[in-house]
C-alpha positions as a Python dict, from the first residue, in 0.01 Angstrom:
ca = {
    (1, 'X'): (0, 0, 0),
    (2, 'X'): (-334, 49, 170),
    (3, 'X'): (-506, -233, 307),
    (4, 'X'): (-793, -382, 89),
    (5, 'X'): (-1116, -416, 269),
    (6, 'X'): (-1258, -742, 320),
    (7, 'X'): (-1523, -682, 68),
    (8, 'X'): (-1245, -683, -193),
    (9, 'X'): (-1158, -1044, -101),
    (10, 'X'): (-1322, -1332, -244),
    (11, 'X'): (-1493, -1576, 10),
    (12, 'X'): (-1211, -1824, -81),
    (13, 'X'): (-945, -1569, -8),
    (14, 'X'): (-1111, -1476, 327),
    (15, 'X'): (-1131, -1823, 456),
    (16, 'X'): (-768, -1897, 366),
    (17, 'X'): (-649, -1566, 524),
    (18, 'X'): (-845, -1634, 850),
    (19, 'X'): (-717, -1978, 885),
    (20, 'X'): (-348, -1851, 821),
    (21, 'X'): (-386, -1579, 1083),
    (22, 'X'): (-545, -1788, 1316),
    (23, 'X'): (-278, -2046, 1275),
    (24, 'X'): (-11, -1822, 1304),
    (25, 'X'): (-145, -1654, 1621),
    (26, 'X'): (-209, -2029, 1775),
    (27, 'X'): (122, -2161, 1685),
    (28, 'X'): (362, -1835, 1634),
    (29, 'X'): (467, -2043, 1309),
    (30, 'X'): (409, -1963, 942),
    (31, 'X'): (127, -2172, 781),
    (32, 'X'): (163, -2340, 488),
    (33, 'X'): (-52, -2476, 189),
    (34, 'X'): (-15, -2832, 320),
    (35, 'X'): (-121, -2758, 650),
    (36, 'X'): (-442, -2552, 519),
    (37, 'X'): (-513, -2855, 279),
    (38, 'X'): (-494, -3087, 543),
    (39, 'X'): (-719, -2853, 797),
    (40, 'X'): (-1030, -2857, 568),
    (41, 'X'): (-957, -2644, 283),
    (42, 'X'): (-1140, -2816, -1),
    (43, 'X'): (-870, -2704, -243),
    (44, 'X'): (-551, -2860, -389),
    (45, 'X'): (-223, -2739, -246),
    (46, 'X'): (-135, -2584, -582),
    (47, 'X'): (-474, -2343, -566),
    (48, 'X'): (-400, -2279, -225),
    (49, 'X'): (-56, -2155, -295),
    (50, 'X'): (-210, -1928, -561),
    (51, 'X'): (-437, -1767, -322),
    (52, 'X'): (-159, -1727, -71),
    (53, 'X'): (39, -1571, -351),
    (54, 'X'): (-231, -1304, -408),
    (55, 'X'): (-268, -1223, -43),
    (56, 'X'): (85, -1166, -29),
    (57, 'X'): (60, -927, -290),
    (58, 'X'): (-203, -731, -125),
    (59, 'X'): (30, -692, 129),
    (60, 'X'): (-164, -906, 398),
    (61, 'X'): (81, -1181, 420),
    (62, 'X'): (438, -1251, 396),
    (63, 'X'): (668, -1533, 339),
    (64, 'X'): (969, -1586, 573),
    (65, 'X'): (1269, -1665, 396),
    (66, 'X'): (1317, -1962, 619),
    (67, 'X'): (988, -2100, 562),
    (68, 'X'): (759, -2222, 270),
    (69, 'X'): (467, -2088, 476),
    (70, 'X'): (322, -1751, 522),
    (71, 'X'): (218, -1535, 820),
    (72, 'X'): (9, -1216, 852),
    (73, 'X'): (166, -880, 817),
    (74, 'X'): (95, -577, 1053),
    (75, 'X'): (-157, -467, 779),
    (76, 'X'): (-307, -842, 781),
    (77, 'X'): (-337, -831, 1175),
    (78, 'X'): (-522, -522, 1160),
    (79, 'X'): (-751, -635, 907),
    (80, 'X'): (-828, -953, 1094),
    (81, 'X'): (-856, -781, 1423),
    (82, 'X'): (-1111, -502, 1287),
    (83, 'X'): (-1332, -729, 1075),
    (84, 'X'): (-1272, -1089, 1125),
    (85, 'X'): (-1193, -1130, 1502),
    (86, 'X'): (-1445, -1321, 1721),
    (87, 'X'): (-1394, -1230, 2075),
    (88, 'X'): (-1408, -1513, 2326),
    (89, 'X'): (-1555, -1342, 2654),
    (90, 'X'): (-1423, -1436, 2989),
    (91, 'X'): (-1580, -1728, 3156),
    (92, 'X'): (-1754, -1699, 3474),
    (93, 'X'): (-1481, -1885, 3634),
    (94, 'X'): (-1217, -1663, 3467),
    (95, 'X'): (-1418, -1357, 3588),
    (96, 'X'): (-1432, -1458, 3955),
    (97, 'X'): (-1075, -1551, 3944),
    (98, 'X'): (-995, -1188, 3853),
    (99, 'X'): (-1220, -1036, 4077),
    (100, 'X'): (-1098, -1250, 4382),
    (101, 'X'): (-751, -1173, 4305),
    (102, 'X'): (-819, -783, 4318),
    (103, 'X'): (-1028, -791, 4635),
    (104, 'X'): (-746, -911, 4841),
    (105, 'X'): (-705, -692, 5144),
    (106, 'X'): (-471, -424, 5099),
    (107, 'X'): (-377, -58, 4998),
    (108, 'X'): (-511, 34, 4653),
    (109, 'X'): (-125, 20, 4556),
    (110, 'X'): (-129, -345, 4586),
    (111, 'X'): (-442, -405, 4398),
    (112, 'X'): (-250, -214, 4095),
    (113, 'X'): (50, -451, 4124),
    (114, 'X'): (-200, -736, 4135),
    (115, 'X'): (-371, -623, 3849),
    (116, 'X'): (-37, -580, 3615),
    (117, 'X'): (37, -952, 3761),
    (118, 'X'): (-324, -1066, 3624),
    (119, 'X'): (-275, -927, 3276),
    (120, 'X'): (54, -1063, 3244),
    (121, 'X'): (-95, -1412, 3346),
    (122, 'X'): (-388, -1392, 3117),
    (123, 'X'): (-185, -1270, 2803),
    (124, 'X'): (131, -1476, 2856),
    (125, 'X'): (309, -1152, 2800),
    (126, 'X'): (386, -842, 2996),
    (127, 'X'): (131, -673, 3222),
    (128, 'X'): (112, -290, 3264),
    (129, 'X'): (-80, -51, 3469),
    (130, 'X'): (-57, 326, 3438),
    (131, 'X'): (-97, 447, 3794),
    (132, 'X'): (-363, 719, 3843),
    (133, 'X'): (-229, 1060, 3870),
    (134, 'X'): (-306, 1232, 4205),
    (135, 'X'): (-485, 1552, 4134),
    (136, 'X'): (-618, 1664, 4474),
    (137, 'X'): (-848, 1969, 4521),
    (138, 'X'): (-625, 2283, 4659),
    (139, 'X'): (-699, 2532, 4908),
    (140, 'X'): (-420, 2780, 4875),
    (141, 'X'): (-112, 2846, 4771),
    (142, 'X'): (200, 3048, 4901),
    (143, 'X'): (487, 3167, 4687),
    (144, 'X'): (829, 3213, 4903),
    (145, 'X'): (1158, 3350, 4773),
    (146, 'X'): (1442, 3105, 4764),
    (147, 'X'): (1751, 3335, 4720),
    (148, 'X'): (1808, 3574, 4425),
    (149, 'X'): (1642, 3365, 4117),
    (150, 'X'): (1416, 3088, 4278),
    (151, 'X'): (1063, 3079, 4430),
    (152, 'X'): (906, 2792, 4611),
    (153, 'X'): (547, 2737, 4563),
    (154, 'X'): (377, 2581, 4844),
    (155, 'X'): (38, 2411, 4758),
    (156, 'X'): (-201, 2320, 5036),
    (157, 'X'): (-450, 2021, 4943),
    (158, 'X'): (-823, 2047, 5113),
    (159, 'X'): (-712, 1693, 5246),
    (160, 'X'): (-416, 1843, 5413),
    (161, 'X'): (-165, 1719, 5187),
    (162, 'X'): (120, 1968, 5112),
    (163, 'X'): (320, 1938, 4780),
    (164, 'X'): (612, 2176, 4661),
    (165, 'X'): (728, 2312, 4322),
    (166, 'X'): (1043, 2520, 4270),
    (167, 'X'): (1039, 2775, 4005),
    (168, 'X'): (1333, 2970, 3844),
    (169, 'X'): (1299, 3342, 3790),
    (170, 'X'): (1502, 3576, 3603),
    (171, 'X'): (1607, 3765, 3914),
    (172, 'X'): (1496, 3868, 4257),
    (173, 'X'): (1125, 3873, 4291),
    (174, 'X'): (997, 4149, 4541),
    (175, 'X'): (763, 4058, 4820),
    (176, 'X'): (462, 4239, 4690),
    (177, 'X'): (485, 4052, 4358),
    (178, 'X'): (499, 3737, 4548),
    (179, 'X'): (185, 3816, 4762),
    (180, 'X'): (-30, 3945, 4468),
    (181, 'X'): (61, 3636, 4252),
    (182, 'X'): (-12, 3416, 4562),
    (183, 'X'): (-350, 3577, 4632),
    (184, 'X'): (-447, 3565, 4243),
    (185, 'X'): (-372, 3193, 4235),
    (186, 'X'): (-531, 3106, 4591),
    (187, 'X'): (-837, 3269, 4490),
    (188, 'X'): (-880, 3036, 4164),
    (189, 'X'): (-759, 2718, 4337),
    (190, 'X'): (-1047, 2730, 4596),
    (191, 'X'): (-1222, 2385, 4562),
    (192, 'X'): (-1044, 2310, 4245),
    (193, 'X'): (-775, 2066, 4122),
    (194, 'X'): (-441, 2190, 3990),
    (195, 'X'): (-559, 2107, 3633),
    (196, 'X'): (-889, 2261, 3665),
    (197, 'X'): (-734, 2597, 3814),
    (198, 'X'): (-464, 2605, 3531),
    (199, 'X'): (-717, 2571, 3273),
    (200, 'X'): (-902, 2870, 3424),
    (201, 'X'): (-600, 3096, 3493),
    (202, 'X'): (-452, 3036, 3129),
    (203, 'X'): (-787, 3132, 2979),
    (204, 'X'): (-818, 3457, 3208),
    (205, 'X'): (-466, 3556, 3128),
    (206, 'X'): (-498, 3476, 2732),
    (207, 'X'): (-832, 3714, 2751),
    (208, 'X'): (-644, 3985, 2942),
    (209, 'X'): (-919, 3974, 3218),
    (210, 'X'): (-681, 3943, 3493),
    (211, 'X'): (-566, 4253, 3738),
    (212, 'X'): (-229, 4122, 3739),
    (213, 'X'): (66, 4365, 3694),
    (214, 'X'): (329, 4257, 3436),
    (215, 'X'): (574, 4110, 3708),
    (216, 'X'): (305, 3908, 3887),
    (217, 'X'): (169, 3790, 3566),
    (218, 'X'): (525, 3681, 3457),
    (219, 'X'): (553, 3467, 3798),
    (220, 'X'): (208, 3318, 3748),
    (221, 'X'): (283, 3228, 3387),
    (222, 'X'): (604, 3043, 3508),
    (223, 'X'): (427, 2860, 3753),
    (224, 'X'): (176, 2720, 3504),
    (225, 'X'): (482, 2633, 3281),
    (226, 'X'): (660, 2428, 3592),
    (227, 'X'): (325, 2252, 3715),
    (228, 'X'): (232, 2135, 3343),
    (229, 'X'): (592, 1992, 3326),
    (230, 'X'): (586, 1837, 3640),
    (231, 'X'): (259, 1666, 3552),
    (232, 'X'): (399, 1505, 3240),
    (233, 'X'): (660, 1355, 3431),
    (234, 'X'): (458, 1203, 3699),
    (235, 'X'): (291, 903, 3537),
    (236, 'X'): (383, 579, 3727),
    (237, 'X'): (404, 258, 3518),
    (238, 'X'): (395, -87, 3676),
    (239, 'X'): (528, -347, 3455),
    (240, 'X'): (513, -710, 3540),
    (241, 'X'): (585, -1046, 3351),
    (242, 'X'): (870, -928, 3139),
    (243, 'X'): (1005, -1293, 3187),
    (244, 'X'): (703, -1407, 2995),
    (245, 'X'): (862, -1239, 2672),
    (246, 'X'): (1157, -1506, 2676),
    (247, 'X'): (964, -1809, 2558),
    (248, 'X'): (1079, -2070, 2320),
    (249, 'X'): (1015, -1874, 2029),
    (250, 'X'): (1219, -1590, 2149),
    (251, 'X'): (1553, -1774, 2080),
    (252, 'X'): (1476, -1760, 1725),
    (253, 'X'): (1465, -1397, 1740),
    (254, 'X'): (1658, -1264, 2001),
    (255, 'X'): (1743, -909, 1864),
    (256, 'X'): (1362, -834, 1826),
    (257, 'X'): (1305, -940, 2211),
    (258, 'X'): (1608, -732, 2299),
    (259, 'X'): (1451, -441, 2121),
    (260, 'X'): (1127, -512, 2282),
    (261, 'X'): (1249, -521, 2625),
    (262, 'X'): (1456, -199, 2564),
    (263, 'X'): (1098, -51, 2453),
    (264, 'X'): (956, -152, 2791),
    (265, 'X'): (1235, -15, 2980),
    (266, 'X'): (1161, 325, 2833),
    (267, 'X'): (871, 370, 3055),
    (268, 'X'): (782, 726, 2980),
    (269, 'X'): (732, 626, 2589),
    (270, 'X'): (532, 332, 2674),
    (271, 'X'): (318, 565, 2910),
    (272, 'X'): (260, 806, 2654),
    (273, 'X'): (142, 551, 2438),
    (274, 'X'): (-99, 439, 2705),
    (275, 'X'): (-212, 770, 2750),
    (276, 'X'): (-360, 795, 2424),
    (277, 'X'): (-592, 528, 2503),
    (278, 'X'): (-735, 722, 2784),
    (279, 'X'): (-1043, 868, 2576),
    (280, 'X'): (-1139, 507, 2408),
    (281, 'X'): (-1463, 320, 2493),
    (282, 'X'): (-1288, -18, 2518),
    (283, 'X'): (-967, -171, 2445),
    (284, 'X'): (-757, -12, 2182),
    (285, 'X'): (-490, -235, 1974),
    (286, 'X'): (-162, -111, 1868),
    (287, 'X'): (26, -330, 1622),
    (288, 'X'): (365, -336, 1535),
    (289, 'X'): (482, -116, 1293),
    (290, 'X'): (151, 100, 1309),
    (291, 'X'): (332, 267, 1620),
    (292, 'X'): (692, 417, 1583),
    (293, 'X'): (779, 295, 1933),
    (294, 'X'): (749, -73, 1816),
    (295, 'X'): (843, -40, 1460),
    (296, 'X'): (1169, -243, 1525),
    (297, 'X'): (1044, -468, 1778),
    (298, 'X'): (745, -585, 1598),
    (299, 'X'): (535, -588, 1918),
    (300, 'X'): (137, -513, 2005),
    (301, 'X'): (-2, -329, 2276),
    (302, 'X'): (-394, -416, 2383),
    (303, 'X'): (-480, -112, 2632),
    (304, 'X'): (-773, -28, 2800),
    (305, 'X'): (-868, 278, 3062),
    (306, 'X'): (-1006, 212, 3368),
    (307, 'X'): (-1242, 456, 3553),
    (308, 'X'): (-1339, 538, 3899),
    (309, 'X'): (-1683, 486, 4047),
    (310, 'X'): (-1810, 801, 3912),
    (311, 'X'): (-1694, 733, 3566),
    (312, 'X'): (-1415, 943, 3514),
    (313, 'X'): (-1099, 789, 3365),
    (314, 'X'): (-798, 759, 3622),
    (315, 'X'): (-570, 541, 3441),
    (316, 'X'): (-480, 271, 3168),
    (317, 'X'): (-391, -87, 3179),
    (318, 'X'): (-290, -322, 2909),
    (319, 'X'): (-53, -584, 2795),
    (320, 'X'): (247, -584, 2583),
    (321, 'X'): (392, -870, 2362),
    (322, 'X'): (477, -1000, 2028),
    (323, 'X'): (223, -936, 1760),
    (324, 'X'): (117, -1306, 1760),
    (325, 'X'): (-79, -1221, 2101),
    (326, 'X'): (-410, -1420, 2137),
    (327, 'X'): (-611, -1092, 2045),
    (328, 'X'): (-963, -1299, 2069),
    (329, 'X'): (-899, -1417, 2425),
    (330, 'X'): (-685, -1123, 2556),
    (331, 'X'): (-884, -796, 2429),
    (332, 'X'): (-1188, -877, 2636),
    (333, 'X'): (-1010, -991, 2915),
    (334, 'X'): (-818, -656, 2947),
    (335, 'X'): (-1168, -496, 2897),
    (336, 'X'): (-1289, -684, 3228),
    (337, 'X'): (-1009, -635, 3423),
    (338, 'X'): (-1027, -250, 3363),
    (339, 'X'): (-1396, -269, 3482),
    (340, 'X'): (-1307, -498, 3783),
    (341, 'X'): (-1020, -252, 3887),
    (342, 'X'): (-1263, 56, 3839),
    (343, 'X'): (-1467, -67, 4114),
    (344, 'X'): (-1200, -58, 4359),
    (345, 'X'): (-1084, 300, 4273),
    (346, 'X'): (-1286, 571, 4496),
}
């Protein structure tokens, strides 16, 4: 069922819906008509129950079988987050505390670890930081035969760092082919990152503008495939605060928490989800079943990209926890932490 727009809800329904969502996010418990009647809603419990039933029929609220109260569905949370939530910007003291923790002396790796811990502390859930992929500018490449069907690619960066890749080939590769392919790639690597050089080579090969013979072209294309696959495997995800997920409420739904912890252990999938937030201008919110990864655990992720001093996106950070996260507080805190971390990235 499509989520109805806020404009289709009466003022009374919007107010009751808001109170239910805020009450649920605050306590983690369903909210009943008696609670609403005692909380300032100027309606009888019977009238409130009628409105709650209407909101449930619209797919915005649900009634757990163990309670007479209502709680928001994933669709209801999305409607609230996108159309009703009033964010609480970090206070001056909170901003100073985050900046002070990030400014502690040490390598950037330590700052990334600290960031994950900060996110866990401010959300009461688990904090995550997707570490920037190192993409140095390369100076040259050398291809060396390794036996009958393997080739070693030695990549030398402008900073002197050397990285190796091993490629499988269909059979022995003549020295002349290795030399031609090495020269071709090196000429396009000068002053470029591997990603930039790969894009240029792919475009040239696709347009048949290269002067490579068939054997050398095949070797270059194999190299591009290996480097692309390697880059996809390289994201490093730092997660801190999983113990926060085992709170008192978790005892009532151990299976959901177990599934969430399993999701977090699958760091490659989590990294893929965070990567999808790289192009966002600010925090993105993934709620429960909206994302296939969390369809079983009923969890939410708030993720925000962080940039280096030149404004380039270098990574993503965020929090993961139950759908009853305090979105109004956590979303701006995640955004501020991303901006603060970016100031430390060269």
